[in-house]
Structure formats: structure tokens, C-alpha cells
N, C-alpha and C positions, 0 to 999 in steps of 0.2 A: 895180420890178417883179417878178415871178416869171419866174425862169431857163425859157428855151424848152424844156429839156427836163422841168420839171415840167408846164408846160401840155400841152406834148405827149401825156404819158404820162398825164396826168389825162383829157383827151380820148380818149385810145384805150379807157381804161378805162370812160368814159361809153358810147363807140360799141360796146361787148360785147365788147373785145379784154380778156380778165382775166388773159391773160398780160403784159401792159404793166406790171400792178401790181408785178409782180416788179422791175421797175427803181426804182420809186418805195422799197420795202422796202430794196434793195441802197442806194439814194442816202441814206435816213434811219436805217437800223436802229443804224449804230454811235452816230451821234448821241444816238439815243433811249435806246438802251442804257445809254450813259454819263450821260445825265440822270438817269433811272430807277434806275440802279444806284447813284448817290451817296445816292438816298434810301432805299430799299428792299436793304439788305445782304445778304440774301438770295439767293443766286443764282437758284435755284429760282423763288421769287416774282417777282423781277426778270423771267425769261424769260417768264414767266406774263401779268405785266402788258405786257410789251412787246408780245407776241402780242396779247392784249386789243386794244392801244392799234392795231395794224394791221388789226385785224378791224374795229374801229370807223370807220377811217380809209376801209376798204375800203366798207363799208355805207353810209356817207354821202357819198362821193366826190361825188355827184349834187347836193350842197347846196354845194360848195365855189365860192365867186364867184370869179372871176378877177379883181375888182377887188382883191384882196389878196394878200398874199405866201401861198404854199402852205406855207413852212416855217413861218408865224406861227401858220397853219390847222392845222397836224399837231402842232406845238409845244402850241397849245391842248387838242387833243385828249389828247397825252401827259400834259399838267399836268392835266388834269381827272380821267382815267383814272386816275393815279396817288394823286392827293389822294383819290377816291372809296375806291379800294382802301384808303388808310391809314384812312379814317374807319372805314369797316367792321371794321377790325383794333384800332381805338380806340388809335391811335398817334399823336394829333395834340395837339399842346399848344404854345403859342406862346412866343417871348420878350417878345412885348408886355406892357409893364406891369413886368416884372421887372427891367428896368435903364434903365428911361428917365429915373429921377429920378437916377441916378449922377452925380455932377458930373464932367465932362471931367477935371479935374485928378487924378481920382482913379485914370486908367488912365494908366499911364507906357509908356514904349518899350523897355521891357526886351528885346522881341524883337528891336531892332535888334543886340543883342550875341550872338545865337546863328546857328548854321549854318542854311542852308538846309534842310539833312535834318532839323534839329532842328524847324524852321519847319512843316515839312512833317506830320511826326509829329504836333506839338500840332495844327495844323489839322486833322487827319484825326479828331483826339480830341474836337476843339471842334464841328466839322460833326455830329459824331454827335449831340450834345446838343442839336442845334437843331431845331426842329419839322419836319416833311417840307415843310411851306408855304415856310416860311422857307430852308431848305435847298435847294429849288428854285430860289427867288428867287436866293438868292446863285449856285447853280451856272449860272444862265442867265447873270447878269451876267459874272461873272469868269472862269468857265471854257468860256462859250459865247461869250462876249462879246457878248450882244444887247444891243441900245439899252434905254434905260429904255422909250420908248414901244411898244418890241415886247413887253417883259416886261409892260407894263399892258395890251396887247391880249391876251396870253395868261392872264393872270391874272384878267382881267376886274375891274383895279382902277385907280383914278387913277394919272397919272405921280406926282402929290403924294403918293399914300399909298406907290407903290413907293419913292421917294426916302427917305420917314421910315421906313418898313421897314428898309430897305437901310442908313441909319444907325445905327438902333438895333440891327440885327444885328452891324454892324462894332464898334459901342460893345461890345456883350456878348461878341463874339468877342475881341476885344482884351482884356476885364477876364480872361475864362477862361484866355487863352494865356498873361497874365502869372501869373495865380494859378497855372497848372501849372508854370512856369518858377521862381517862388519856391518852390513846393512841394519842388519836384527838387532845387534849392540848398537847402534846409532839411535834407532826408531825405539 
């Protein structure tokens, strides 16, 4: 269930104590900024989207049902706001279909032979190639340690769909990282 602090401050805001919203912002701003910042590389745009997320959260806090996790609810607002922003900017494309027919044996584990620093560099390069929607799912799963169920609720997709997307995204990322390693070795 939701932590006492979240519920307490949500109730305070609902009761007219708008100052209590500051506690919600402080609690979630780093997590949301990190999630949005991975998808929108321009810091000014990220700040604008994060601000919009908190405005929407404040405006709709009366709609929060206490039978759900507040963190899931605010992440859903963050997810939807970020995707809407990117759709307006026409930055959406997906891995879907591009590598779904790539045989598993064509993906090797060259990545095991490189340093952690090199892996992180390649990972950043490949993350930038993902659609924002796919990057959000990867970020929520691997960097925010959210469960498949929670991501499913946030993204409004079935758990099975999230699992399939994660599999295809991992396949794509592995392929792309191995390609970068081979290109660098050849160059």
C-alpha cells in the first residue's frame, strides 16, 4: 500500500493545505526528473515536462484513489505527459517489428569481454536509439526497479505486452551494442 507520508500529504492538499504539495514534489522530483531526463535529453525541455507533470498531479490530486500506490499514480502521469510531449514533437518510433525476427543465435555475448565503463557508454548510445516509449519501459524496469505489474499499470498495457516489449528491446539493445563493439574493433 502507499506510505503514510504520501497519503498524509495527499489528504493535506485535498483539505486545502497547498503547502503540503511541496513535500510530494520533494519526494518525487528526483525520480521523475531522472526518468524523464533519460527520454528527453534537452535539460530545458525535461524541466518543462517535469513541471507540467507536477502541475497535472496537483490539479488532479482529488482523483487519486487511495486503493492504489501513489507512486504508481504519479508515475502514470509522468509517463503519459512525457509520451504526449514527444508525440507533439513527433519523436516517436518503435523497435517493434525491427528485430522481432532476428534469430537468437545472431546475437552474441561480445559485451562480456568489455569493461563496465565501455558497457555504460554503449548503453547510453543504444538507449538514445530507442523510441521514448521503449526507453521509458527500460528505465522503469532496470533503473527504477519497478515491477512488470507496476509498469503495466503505468503504461496502460497488459503484463504480457510489457514482457514481450522488454524481450524485444533487450534483443535490439544486445544486437546494437554488439554491432558498436564490432565496428569499433574493425575501425
